[in-house]
Steps between C-alpha positions, in 0.01 A plus 500: 500500500619849424573728792357812339309747708128414520422858402714466187311182413164673545617786276609250235160329511319834476714625212473171308122528532525864386300598807526858623622557854168662590299193399700254712502749788120514481474119501724487808307787662813712546609826342736518205789642700480208745504248215795680346689472830410130525634438151825683582543304823460811715195360678421139586238306309199408713428125521131565428590642157642172372173325406384810310830525314497128418146516365554825310807373316409131492812391688540233764416640843738245650796661320402843631465368855839330478664821378326697776570262788858420399581869509341529845705207631820625335469842664448333837809281463740711295715598799473170688824306526314167488243586232532170312471299820195702599338429164570128538352499850199699377442246224497220758264699720262555207501125428426428866220756521347387171497140619369597844221716355408230251444250780235714672 
């Protein structure tokens, strides 16, 4: 997966669809200047926007969520000395919780 900024990706989708900034901003219920800042990476993308973006541009919502969440995790761990170990432990914890919740 590419590590491009989620805002850059959204801009690419919008431009490929030849959609004006104002139209996507209206769909997301935000103003044009906010969308412009999102696309430039100056403001964070809101998680609730992802389904709208996926539907609007007919892209896989899963890919958008992965881009969004991986950036969140990366920012949390970027300065951690044991980042890779933390990710490994988190993966094990997710497996445990998934199994535990599935048994309920």
